[in-house]
C-alpha positions as CSV (number, residue, x, y, z in Angstrom):
1,M,-0.4,19.5,-0.7
2,S,2.6,21.4,0.4
3,S,3.6,18.1,2.1
4,D,4.0,16.5,-1.0
5,R,5.5,19.2,-3.5
6,L,7.9,20.1,-0.9
7,P,10.1,16.3,-0.8
8,R,9.1,16.3,-5.2
9,L,10.9,20.1,-5.8
10,L,13.6,19.0,-3.5
11,A,14.2,16.3,-5.8
12,L,13.0,17.8,-9.2
13,V,16.3,20.5,-8.8
14,P,18.9,17.7,-8.4
15,Y,17.6,15.9,-11.4
16,L,17.5,19.0,-13.6
17,M,21.0,19.7,-12.5
18,S,22.2,16.2,-13.5
19,N,20.7,16.4,-16.8
20,P,20.4,19.9,-18.7
21,G,18.3,20.0,-21.4
22,A,15.8,17.6,-20.1
23,Q,12.2,18.1,-22.2
24,V,9.2,18.6,-20.3
25,P,7.0,15.9,-21.3
26,E,10.0,13.5,-20.6
27,V,10.8,14.7,-17.0
28,A,6.7,15.5,-16.0
29,R,6.1,11.5,-17.1
30,L,9.5,10.8,-14.8
31,F,8.0,12.6,-11.9
32,G,4.4,11.6,-12.6
33,L,2.8,14.8,-13.4
34,S,1.0,16.4,-16.1
35,E,2.9,19.1,-18.2
36,K,0.6,22.1,-16.3
37,Q,1.9,20.7,-12.8
38,L,5.6,20.5,-13.9
39,V,5.7,23.9,-15.3
40,D,3.9,25.3,-11.6
41,D,6.5,23.6,-10.0
42,L,9.4,25.3,-12.6
43,Q,7.6,28.7,-11.6
44,L,7.9,28.1,-7.7
45,V,11.5,26.9,-8.3
46,W,12.1,30.5,-10.5
47,M,11.1,31.8,-7.0
48,C,13.2,30.1,-5.0
49,G,17.0,30.5,-3.8
50,L,19.5,31.4,-0.9
51,P,18.5,34.3,2.0
52,G,18.9,37.7,0.4
53,H,16.4,37.4,-2.3
54,T,18.5,39.5,-4.9
55,P,18.4,38.1,-8.7
56,G,21.8,36.5,-8.1
57,D,20.1,34.8,-4.6
58,L,17.3,33.0,-6.9
59,I,17.3,29.6,-8.8
60,D,17.5,30.7,-12.4
61,V,15.2,28.4,-14.5
62,S,14.2,28.5,-18.1
63,W,11.9,26.0,-20.2
64,D,11.2,27.8,-23.5
65,G,10.8,25.7,-26.2
66,G,10.3,22.5,-23.7
67,E,14.0,22.4,-23.0
68,I,14.1,22.8,-19.3
69,L,17.6,24.6,-18.2
70,I,18.6,25.2,-14.6
71,D,21.6,27.6,-13.0
72,N,22.6,28.7,-9.5
73,A,20.7,25.8,-7.5
74,D,24.5,24.6,-6.0
75,A,23.2,24.7,-2.6
76,I,20.5,21.8,-3.2
77,A,22.3,20.2,-6.1
78,R,22.6,16.9,-4.3
79,P,19.2,14.3,-4.6
80,L,17.3,13.7,-0.8
81,K,18.2,10.8,1.0
82,L,16.2,8.4,2.5
83,G,15.5,8.6,6.4
84,V,15.7,6.3,9.1
85,D,11.7,4.9,9.0
86,E,12.0,4.9,4.8
87,A,15.2,3.2,3.8
88,S,13.5,0.4,7.2
89,A,10.7,-0.2,4.9
90,L,12.8,-0.3,2.2
91,L,14.9,-3.3,3.7
92,V,12.5,-5.0,5.0
93,A,10.9,-5.5,1.9
94,L,14.2,-6.5,0.1
95,R,14.5,-9.0,2.9
96,M,10.9,-10.2,2.2
97,L,11.3,-10.4,-1.7
98,G,14.5,-13.1,-0.7
99,E,11.9,-15.2,0.9
100,L,10.4,-15.9,-1.8
101,P,11.2,-19.2,-3.6
102,E,10.5,-18.0,-7.3
103,F,12.9,-15.3,-6.7
104,S,16.5,-16.5,-8.0
105,D,18.6,-13.4,-8.0
106,R,19.6,-13.6,-4.1
107,D,23.3,-12.5,-5.0
108,V,22.3,-9.7,-6.7
109,L,19.6,-8.6,-4.2
110,G,22.1,-9.5,-1.1
111,R,24.3,-6.6,-2.8
112,V,21.8,-4.3,-3.2
113,I,21.0,-4.4,0.6
114,A,24.4,-4.5,1.7
115,K,24.7,-1.0,-0.4
116,L,21.6,0.5,1.2
117,E,22.2,-0.4,4.8
118,R,25.9,1.3,4.1
119,A,24.1,4.5,2.9
120,A,21.2,4.2,5.5
121,G,23.5,3.9,8.4
122,D,23.4,2.1,11.7
123,G,19.7,3.7,12.2
124,A,18.0,2.1,9.6
125,S,19.8,-1.6,9.6
126,T,19.2,-2.0,13.3
127,V,15.5,-1.2,13.3
128,S,15.1,-3.3,9.8
129,S,16.9,-6.3,11.3
130,Q,14.4,-6.3,14.6
131,V,11.4,-6.8,12.0
132,Q,10.9,-10.4,11.3
133,V,8.4,-11.1,8.3
134,D,6.2,-14.0,8.2
135,I,4.5,-14.7,5.0
136,G,2.5,-17.7,5.8
137,A,0.6,-19.3,8.7
138,A,0.6,-23.0,6.9
139,P,4.6,-24.4,6.2
140,D,5.4,-23.6,3.0
141,A,2.3,-22.5,1.8
142,L,3.6,-20.1,-0.4
143,A,6.0,-22.9,-1.8
144,L,3.5,-25.2,-2.5
145,I,1.0,-22.9,-4.0
146,T,3.6,-21.8,-6.2
147,E,4.8,-25.4,-7.4
148,A,0.5,-26.1,-8.2
149,S,0.6,-22.9,-10.2
150,R,3.6,-23.9,-11.9
151,R,2.6,-27.5,-12.7
152,G,-1.1,-26.6,-13.0
153,R,-2.4,-28.2,-10.2
154,R,-5.4,-28.0,-7.8
155,L,-5.1,-27.0,-4.6
156,S,-6.9,-28.3,-1.5
157,L,-7.4,-25.5,1.3
158,R,-8.5,-24.9,5.1
159,Y,-8.8,-21.5,5.3
160,Y,-10.0,-19.1,8.1
161,V,-12.8,-16.5,7.3
162,P,-12.0,-14.0,9.8
163,G,-15.9,-12.1,9.1
164,R,-17.8,-15.5,10.3
165,D,-14.8,-16.3,12.4
166,E,-14.5,-20.1,10.8
167,I,-12.5,-22.2,9.1
168,T,-13.5,-23.5,5.5
169,P,-12.7,-26.4,3.3
170,R,-11.8,-24.9,-0.3
171,E,-10.6,-26.7,-3.4
172,V,-9.0,-24.5,-5.9
173,D,-7.2,-23.7,-9.3
174,P,-4.6,-21.3,-8.7
175,L,-4.1,-18.7,-11.4
176,R,-1.1,-16.3,-9.8
177,V,0.3,-15.3,-6.3
178,V,-0.1,-11.0,-5.8
179,L,1.5,-8.8,-3.4
180,V,-1.4,-6.1,-2.9
181,D,-0.6,-3.7,0.4
182,G,1.9,-5.7,2.0
183,W,0.2,-9.2,1.9
184,H,0.4,-11.8,0.0
185,Y,-2.7,-13.3,-2.1
186,L,-3.6,-16.6,-3.5
187,E,-6.1,-15.9,-6.9
188,G,-7.9,-18.9,-8.1
189,W,-11.1,-20.5,-8.9
190,C,-13.0,-21.4,-5.8
191,Y,-15.3,-24.4,-6.3
192,R,-17.1,-23.6,-3.0
193,A,-17.7,-20.1,-4.2
194,E,-18.3,-20.9,-8.3
195,A,-16.3,-17.6,-8.7
196,M,-12.6,-16.1,-8.9
197,R,-11.6,-15.1,-5.0
198,M,-8.5,-14.1,-3.1
199,F,-7.2,-15.7,-0.2
200,R,-4.8,-14.1,1.8
201,L,-1.8,-16.4,2.3
202,D,-1.4,-16.2,6.1
203,R,-5.1,-17.1,6.7
204,I,-4.7,-20.6,4.6
205,V,-4.2,-22.9,7.8
206,E,-4.1,-26.1,5.5
207,V,-2.5,-26.8,1.9
208,E,-2.0,-29.5,-0.4
209,V,-1.3,-30.0,-3.9
210,L,-3.8,-32.5,-5.2
211,D,-2.7,-34.5,-8.3
212,V,-5.5,-33.2,-10.3
213,P,-5.4,-31.2,-13.4
214,A,-6.4,-27.4,-12.6
215,D,-9.1,-26.7,-15.1
216,P,-10.7,-22.9,-14.4
217,P,-13.2,-22.5,-16.9
218,A,-13.6,-19.7,-19.4
219,E,-14.6,-17.1,-17.0
220,A,-11.7,-17.3,-14.2
221,E,-10.0,-14.0,-15.2
222,P,-7.5,-12.1,-12.8
223,M,-8.8,-9.4,-11.0
224,D,-7.3,-5.6,-11.6
225,V,-5.6,-4.9,-8.0
226,A,-4.5,-1.5,-9.1
227,G,-6.9,0.2,-6.1
228,G,-6.9,-3.2,-3.9
229,V,-8.3,-6.4,-3.1
230,F,-11.3,-5.4,-1.6
231,R,-14.7,-4.6,-4.3
232,P,-17.8,-3.7,-2.5
233,T,-20.9,-4.6,-4.8
234,E,-24.7,-2.4,-4.7
235,S,-25.3,-5.5,-2.3
236,D,-23.1,-4.7,0.5
237,E,-24.5,-3.1,3.1
238,L,-23.8,1.2,3.3
239,V,-22.2,2.8,6.5
240,E,-21.6,5.8,7.3
241,L,-18.5,7.6,9.3
242,E,-17.3,10.7,10.3
243,V,-13.6,10.8,11.2
244,T,-11.1,13.4,12.4
245,A,-8.3,14.7,10.6
246,A,-6.0,11.9,12.3
247,G,-9.0,9.5,10.7
248,R,-8.6,10.8,7.1
249,W,-6.5,8.0,6.0
250,V,-9.6,5.8,6.0
251,A,-11.3,7.8,2.8
252,E,-7.5,7.0,1.0
253,Y,-7.5,3.2,2.1
254,Y,-10.7,1.9,1.3
255,P,-13.3,2.2,-1.7
256,C,-15.8,5.2,-0.9
257,E,-19.0,5.5,-2.0
258,E,-18.6,9.6,-1.0
259,V,-16.8,12.0,0.5
260,A,-17.7,15.3,2.2
261,E,-15.6,17.8,3.9
262,L,-16.8,19.3,7.3
263,G,-14.1,21.3,8.1
264,E,-11.3,21.5,10.3
265,G,-9.9,18.5,9.1
266,R,-13.1,16.4,9.4
267,Q,-14.6,14.0,7.0
268,R,-18.2,12.1,6.5
269,I,-17.7,9.0,4.7
270,R,-19.8,6.8,2.8
271,L,-18.5,3.5,2.0
272,R,-20.0,-0.3,1.3
273,A,-19.0,-3.1,3.9
274,R,-19.4,-6.8,3.1
275,D,-19.9,-8.0,6.5
276,Q,-20.3,-5.5,10.1
277,S,-17.7,-7.3,11.8
278,W,-15.1,-5.7,9.6
279,V,-16.5,-2.1,10.5
280,V,-16.4,-2.9,14.0
281,R,-13.0,-3.7,13.7
282,L,-12.1,-0.3,11.7
283,A,-13.9,1.2,14.2
284,L,-11.8,0.2,17.1
285,R,-8.7,1.4,15.6
286,L,-9.8,4.6,14.8
287,G,-10.7,4.6,18.6
288,D,-11.3,8.2,19.2
289,S,-10.8,9.6,15.1
290,G,-13.7,7.9,14.2
291,R,-17.3,7.0,15.0
292,V,-20.1,5.3,12.9
293,I,-22.7,7.9,12.2
294,S,-25.5,4.9,10.6
295,P,-26.6,2.0,10.5
296,A,-27.6,2.7,14.3
297,S,-27.4,-1.0,14.8
298,L,-23.6,-1.0,13.8
299,A,-22.8,1.8,16.1
300,G,-24.4,-0.1,18.9
301,R,-22.1,-3.1,18.2
302,V,-19.1,-1.1,18.1
303,A,-19.7,0.6,21.4
304,A,-20.5,-3.1,22.8
305,A,-17.3,-4.2,21.3
306,A,-15.5,-1.2,22.8
307,G,-17.3,-1.7,26.3
308,T,-16.0,-5.3,26.1
309,A,-12.6,-4.7,25.2
310,L,-12.5,-2.0,28.1
311,A,-13.7,-4.1,30.6
312,A,-11.1,-6.9,29.7
313,Y,-8.3,-4.6,29.8
314,E,-9.3,-3.0,33.1
315,S,-9.6,-6.8,34.9
316,A,-6.3,-7.1,33.4
317,V,-5.1,-3.9,35.3
């Protein structure tokens, strides 16, 4: 998409200006592109330049023999600056990193934050300083889990399950703590489920390190969380949604069985849900940018939940 390509080109040109003679394979790997995509970008850069559109106004770029040379691009030779929203998000993430008990280079991190604040200006510093990141519901949950992992000890948890709105006791042999989509998770062997499970730290109500050695079975292997935590199965209910252009993020954020384009930016999405309560919350979050098509019983639950929420809002007003 052009919205993705333009920022990449504005970063690509300054990089090539600073690294004359860079090789096509190296640059493609750095920017996460195939060599064909990079050559397509270079062909587009070759047609860009200052108003006037004469040969002397256009950027001169060549890649013969795999060596990229660029000239007449001084007008955009400086790299892009972070926007206020980008710098704010980065500052919040760095401050959250500094709160982790296992993070040791706090002096280095402090210098990085200070430099970023100076470069980003007052806007980003003000916004990010107003954000407080809470990474655990139970006091010292992350520290206790980290200690148990280091010492090889079993954990006793009381864990809130939002789909059933209940708190369940668990004994877990911890394997690791991972950060996925902005949330910290404990991954370990759960003796209640007799399987590997991911526990979001902000849903752990209580945690205790037991004086019992962790002894997970041989089949306890860490999950690949590169695509997210949720892994649907064939036994999960198949749900069909229809979303507008404003709701297309659903197909990008959740694993889907099928995505069909309906025109004008609309999509029909089929995905699997482990429990209907999760889909109800998703539908309410979408508002008028999406609706549940099937199953009909789930569409009825969404309508009822929306009606209850509206009634509560009107009574409060």
